[in-house]
C-alpha positions in Angstrom: 5.0 -13.9 27.5 8.5 -13.1 28.4 11.1 -13.5 25.7 8.5 -13.6 22.8 8.3 -10.7 20.4 4.8 -9.2 20.5 3.2 -8.3 17.2 0.8 -5.4 17.1 -2.4 -5.6 15.1 -2.0 -2.0 14.0 1.5 -0.6 13.6 1.7 2.4 11.2 5.2 1.5 10.2 3.9 -1.8 8.8 0.7 -0.8 7.1 0.2 1.0 3.8 -3.1 1.9 2.0 -2.6 2.2 -1.7 -5.6 3.8 -3.5 -6.7 2.9 -7.0 -6.6 6.5 -7.9 -4.4 9.2 -6.4 -6.9 12.0 -6.7 -10.5 12.5 -5.5 -12.8 12.7 -8.5 -15.7 14.1 -6.6 -19.2 12.9 -5.9 -22.1 11.7 -8.0 -25.6 13.1 -7.8 -26.4 10.7 -4.9 -23.4 11.7 -2.9 -21.3 8.6 -3.6 -17.7 8.8 -4.7 -17.1 8.9 -8.4 -14.9 6.1 -9.7 -11.1 6.5 -9.9 -9.7 7.6 -13.2 -9.0 4.4 -15.2 -5.4 5.4 -16.1 -4.3 5.9 -12.5 -3.7 2.4 -11.2 -2.1 1.0 -14.4 0.3 4.0 -14.4 1.2 4.3 -10.7 0.8 0.8 -9.2 3.6 -0.8 -11.2 5.9 2.0 -10.1 4.8 2.0 -6.4 4.4 -1.7 -5.5 8.0 -2.6 -6.2 9.0 -0.1 -3.5 7.0 -2.3 -1.0 8.9 -5.6 -1.3 7.7 -7.3 1.9 3.9 -7.3 1.5 2.6 -10.1 3.6 -1.1 -9.4 3.2 -3.2 -7.6 0.6 -6.8 -6.6 1.3 -8.6 -5.5 -1.8 -11.1 -2.9 -0.6 -13.8 -1.9 -3.0 -15.1 -3.0 -6.3 -12.4 -1.2 -8.4 -9.5 -2.8 -6.5 -11.2 -6.2 -6.6 -11.9 -5.8 -10.3 -8.3 -4.8 -11.1 -6.5 -7.5 -9.1 -9.0 -10.4 -9.3 -10.1 -9.9 -12.9 -12.2 -12.8 -14.0 -11.7 -14.6 -10.7 -13.9 -11.9 -9.0 -17.1 -13.3 -7.6 -20.6 -11.7 -7.4 -20.5 -10.9 -3.7 -17.8 -10.0 -1.1 -18.8 -13.1 0.8 -18.0 -15.3 -2.2 -14.7 -13.5 -2.7 -13.6 -14.2 0.9 -14.8 -17.8 0.7 -12.8 -18.4 -2.5 
């Protein structure tokens, strides 16, 4: 479409992934990731997120991100979260 600006689905200059913790805690006995340290997000997110003023979409990936940012609005399943 001539004259229209194309938007790219994946453009690294427009995407940021912010982890709940900024270090890898290791793995549990079953090989799953250990949870992030509980002090990381409360300490770093308030400092980091203001540096990203034009957030148009936030996708909460994982139970820890959903728990922190949805709080008591969190649902039992991912399907229920998306439907809400």
